[in-house]
C-alpha positions as CSV (number, residue, x, y, z in Angstrom):
1,X,-40.5,13.4,-29.0
2,X,-39.7,10.2,-27.2
3,X,-40.9,8.3,-30.3
4,X,-38.7,10.2,-32.6
5,X,-35.5,9.4,-30.5
6,X,-36.4,5.8,-30.2
7,X,-37.1,5.5,-34.0
8,X,-33.8,7.2,-34.7
9,X,-32.0,4.7,-32.3
10,X,-33.8,1.7,-33.8
11,X,-33.0,2.7,-37.1
12,X,-29.2,2.9,-36.4
13,X,-29.5,-0.5,-34.8
14,X,-31.4,-2.0,-37.5
15,X,-28.8,-0.6,-40.2
16,X,-26.0,-2.0,-38.0
17,X,-27.5,-5.5,-37.7
18,X,-28.4,-5.4,-41.5
19,X,-24.6,-4.5,-42.4
20,X,-23.4,-7.5,-40.2
21,X,-25.7,-9.9,-41.8
22,X,-24.9,-8.5,-45.2
23,X,-21.1,-9.2,-44.4
24,X,-21.8,-12.8,-43.2
25,X,-24.2,-13.7,-46.3
26,X,-21.7,-11.9,-48.8
27,X,-18.8,-13.9,-47.3
28,X,-20.6,-17.1,-47.3
29,X,-21.6,-16.6,-51.2
30,X,-18.0,-15.6,-52.3
31,X,-16.7,-18.6,-50.4
32,X,-19.2,-20.9,-52.1
33,X,-18.4,-19.4,-55.6
34,X,-14.9,-20.2,-55.0
35,X,-15.7,-23.8,-54.4
36,X,-15.8,-23.6,-50.6
37,X,-18.3,-25.6,-48.4
38,X,-21.1,-24.0,-46.3
39,X,-19.4,-24.4,-43.1
40,X,-19.8,-22.5,-39.9
41,X,-16.3,-21.0,-40.5
42,X,-17.5,-19.6,-44.0
43,X,-20.3,-17.6,-42.1
44,X,-18.5,-17.0,-38.8
45,X,-15.3,-15.5,-40.3
46,X,-17.1,-12.5,-42.2
47,X,-19.5,-12.1,-39.4
48,X,-16.7,-11.7,-37.0
49,X,-14.7,-9.2,-39.3
50,X,-17.8,-7.0,-39.5
51,X,-18.4,-7.1,-35.8
52,X,-14.7,-6.4,-35.1
53,X,-14.4,-3.7,-37.8
54,X,-17.5,-1.8,-36.5
55,X,-16.6,-2.0,-32.9
56,X,-13.0,-1.2,-33.7
57,X,-13.6,1.6,-36.0
58,X,-16.2,3.2,-33.6
59,X,-13.7,2.8,-30.6
60,X,-10.6,4.1,-32.4
61,X,-12.4,6.6,-34.4
62,X,-14.0,8.2,-31.5
63,X,-10.6,8.6,-29.9
64,X,-8.7,9.7,-33.0
65,X,-11.3,11.8,-34.9
66,X,-11.2,14.8,-32.4
67,X,-7.3,15.0,-32.8
68,X,-7.5,14.9,-36.4
69,X,-10.0,17.6,-36.9
70,X,-8.2,19.6,-34.1
71,X,-5.1,19.4,-36.2
72,X,-7.0,20.1,-39.5
73,X,-8.6,23.3,-38.0
74,X,-5.1,24.9,-37.7
75,X,-5.3,25.1,-41.5
76,X,-7.1,28.2,-42.3
77,X,-7.9,27.3,-45.9
78,X,-11.4,27.2,-47.0
79,X,-13.1,23.7,-47.5
80,X,-10.8,21.9,-44.9
81,X,-13.5,20.5,-42.8
82,X,-15.3,19.2,-45.9
83,X,-12.1,17.6,-47.2
84,X,-11.2,15.9,-43.8
85,X,-14.6,14.6,-43.4
86,X,-14.9,13.0,-46.9
87,X,-11.3,11.8,-46.5
88,X,-12.3,10.1,-43.3
89,X,-15.3,8.4,-44.8
90,X,-13.2,7.2,-47.9
91,X,-10.6,6.0,-45.6
92,X,-12.9,3.6,-43.6
93,X,-14.8,2.5,-46.7
94,X,-11.4,1.6,-48.2
95,X,-10.3,-0.4,-45.1
96,X,-13.6,-2.1,-45.1
97,X,-13.2,-3.0,-48.8
98,X,-9.5,-4.1,-48.1
99,X,-10.7,-6.7,-45.6
100,X,-13.4,-8.0,-48.0
101,X,-16.3,-6.1,-46.4
102,X,-18.7,-3.9,-48.3
103,X,-17.6,-0.3,-48.5
104,X,-20.9,0.7,-47.1
105,X,-19.8,-0.8,-43.7
106,X,-17.0,1.6,-43.5
107,X,-19.0,4.6,-44.7
108,X,-21.7,3.8,-42.0
109,X,-19.0,3.7,-39.3
110,X,-17.7,7.0,-40.4
111,X,-21.2,8.5,-40.2
112,X,-21.7,7.3,-36.7
113,X,-18.2,8.7,-35.6
114,X,-18.1,12.1,-37.2
115,X,-20.2,14.0,-34.4
116,X,-20.4,17.8,-34.1
117,X,-18.1,17.7,-31.0
118,X,-15.2,16.3,-32.9
119,X,-15.1,19.4,-35.2
120,X,-16.3,22.2,-32.9
121,X,-13.2,24.1,-33.6
122,X,-14.3,24.6,-37.0
123,X,-17.9,25.6,-35.9
124,X,-16.6,27.9,-33.2
125,X,-14.8,30.1,-35.7
126,X,-18.0,30.4,-37.7
127,X,-18.0,27.7,-40.2
128,X,-21.0,25.5,-41.1
129,X,-21.2,22.2,-39.7
130,X,-20.3,19.1,-41.6
131,X,-23.9,18.0,-42.5
132,X,-24.6,21.5,-44.0
133,X,-21.4,21.5,-45.9
134,X,-22.2,18.1,-47.5
135,X,-25.7,18.9,-48.3
136,X,-24.9,20.3,-51.9
137,X,-23.0,17.1,-52.7
138,X,-25.7,14.9,-51.4
139,X,-28.4,17.0,-53.3
140,X,-26.5,16.2,-56.5
141,X,-25.4,12.5,-55.9
142,X,-28.6,11.3,-54.2
143,X,-30.6,11.7,-57.3
144,X,-27.9,10.1,-59.4
145,X,-28.0,7.1,-57.2
146,X,-31.8,6.6,-57.4
147,X,-31.7,7.0,-61.1
148,X,-29.1,4.3,-61.5
149,X,-31.3,1.9,-59.2
150,X,-34.2,2.7,-61.5
151,X,-32.1,1.9,-64.5
152,X,-31.2,-1.4,-63.1
153,X,-34.8,-2.1,-62.6
154,X,-36.1,-4.3,-65.5
155,X,-39.6,-3.2,-66.2
156,X,-40.5,-6.4,-68.2
157,X,-39.9,-8.5,-65.4
158,X,-43.3,-7.2,-63.7
159,X,-45.0,-9.0,-66.5
160,X,-43.5,-12.3,-65.1
161,X,-45.8,-14.2,-62.7
162,X,-44.9,-13.9,-59.2
163,X,-43.0,-10.8,-59.1
164,X,-45.6,-8.5,-57.9
165,X,-46.5,-11.4,-55.6
166,X,-43.0,-11.3,-54.2
167,X,-43.1,-7.6,-54.0
168,X,-46.3,-7.7,-51.9
169,X,-44.7,-10.5,-49.6
170,X,-41.7,-8.4,-49.1
171,X,-43.6,-5.3,-48.1
172,X,-45.9,-7.2,-45.7
173,X,-43.0,-8.8,-44.2
174,X,-41.2,-5.4,-43.9
175,X,-44.3,-3.8,-42.0
176,X,-45.1,-7.0,-39.9
177,X,-41.3,-7.4,-38.9
178,X,-41.0,-3.8,-37.8
179,X,-44.2,-3.9,-35.8
180,X,-42.8,-7.0,-34.1
181,X,-39.5,-5.3,-33.4
182,X,-41.5,-2.4,-31.7
183,X,-42.7,-4.7,-29.1
184,X,-39.3,-4.7,-27.6
185,X,-39.4,-0.8,-27.0
186,X,-38.9,-0.1,-23.1
187,X,-39.9,3.3,-22.0
188,X,-42.7,5.1,-20.3
189,X,-45.1,6.9,-22.5
190,X,-43.7,5.6,-25.7
191,X,-46.3,4.6,-28.2
192,X,-45.1,1.3,-29.8
193,X,-47.2,1.5,-32.8
194,X,-45.7,4.9,-33.9
195,X,-42.3,3.5,-33.4
196,X,-43.1,0.4,-35.5
197,X,-44.5,2.6,-38.3
198,X,-41.4,4.8,-38.2
199,X,-39.2,1.9,-38.8
200,X,-40.9,0.6,-41.7
201,X,-39.1,2.4,-44.6
202,X,-36.1,0.5,-46.1
203,X,-35.0,3.5,-48.0
204,X,-31.6,3.7,-49.8
205,X,-29.8,1.1,-47.5
206,X,-32.2,-1.5,-48.7
207,X,-31.4,-0.5,-52.4
208,X,-27.9,-0.7,-51.6
209,X,-28.2,-4.1,-50.3
210,X,-30.1,-5.2,-53.3
211,X,-27.5,-3.7,-55.6
212,X,-24.8,-5.5,-53.8
213,X,-26.7,-8.7,-54.3
214,X,-26.7,-8.1,-58.0
215,X,-23.2,-8.4,-58.1
216,X,-23.1,-11.7,-56.1
217,X,-22.9,-15.0,-58.2
218,X,-22.6,-18.8,-57.5
219,X,-21.4,-20.8,-60.4
220,X,-22.3,-18.1,-62.7
221,X,-25.9,-17.7,-61.4
222,X,-26.9,-14.4,-59.8
223,X,-28.1,-14.6,-56.3
224,X,-30.4,-11.7,-56.7
225,X,-31.8,-11.8,-60.3
226,X,-33.7,-9.0,-62.3
227,X,-37.0,-10.1,-61.0
228,X,-35.9,-10.3,-57.4
229,X,-34.4,-6.7,-57.6
230,X,-37.5,-5.3,-59.2
231,X,-39.5,-6.8,-56.4
232,X,-37.1,-5.2,-53.7
233,X,-37.5,-1.9,-55.7
234,X,-41.1,-2.0,-55.4
235,X,-41.0,-2.9,-51.6
236,X,-38.9,0.1,-51.0
237,X,-41.0,2.4,-52.8
238,X,-44.1,1.3,-51.2
239,X,-42.8,1.3,-47.7
240,X,-41.3,4.7,-48.2
241,X,-44.6,6.2,-49.4
242,X,-46.8,4.7,-46.9
243,X,-44.9,5.6,-43.8
244,X,-45.6,9.5,-43.8
245,X,-49.5,9.3,-43.9
246,X,-49.3,6.2,-41.4
247,X,-47.1,8.3,-39.0
248,X,-49.4,11.3,-39.3
249,X,-52.5,9.2,-38.5
250,X,-50.7,7.5,-35.5
251,X,-49.3,10.8,-34.0
252,X,-52.7,12.4,-34.4
253,X,-54.2,9.3,-32.7
254,X,-52.0,9.8,-29.6
255,X,-51.7,13.5,-29.5
256,X,-53.6,15.4,-26.8
257,X,-55.6,18.8,-27.4
């Protein structure tokens, strides 16, 4: 549907903006921890690096990726497509880390670059697409990721005053913010409420951002403490759970007999 396409595009833009902001904030905090001042350069340099890296990797990657996979397709060994795809993702993650950006920036760029058309030679000879090949790996690693995030959640922090209030405030802000973003949707026949509801979940990207925040310190003090992290986890859980029934209601409201 039109709403599904808009939600998908908006989610990509939302993640890109989040990664750029994450890079700027991370660079500012690292500079402050090293004794630097909160100057425009401390913010602008990491922000510029993130923008240039994303734009450059998408531009160069779109040109280089088809040639790399075309060359790899000449190898008749099994598992070449999966190995090439993972190597491409790890390479961009390493490059992002090498210029002091979060590795997720490189991995995200790799995900945008690796389109089916780039490795069509593999598919044409009967191999499964890359997303199907990587599914068993994600089925194993994704639960491990969520377990690790759960282990980092301090349940005792929920007894502290203000934690649940912060979680509620973050959840409300996530819902209202996405509805405000949906007002910018341009397109005939697109239901803005449905688009806004579909954008609500923060999911694993929000948890990754929060996990990165746990490792950021200024003067020995964590930027994101255990209480804040627990509140973010609650927000991610609530926004993820409320979205499917909200979308079902919204789509049922706009559907025609």
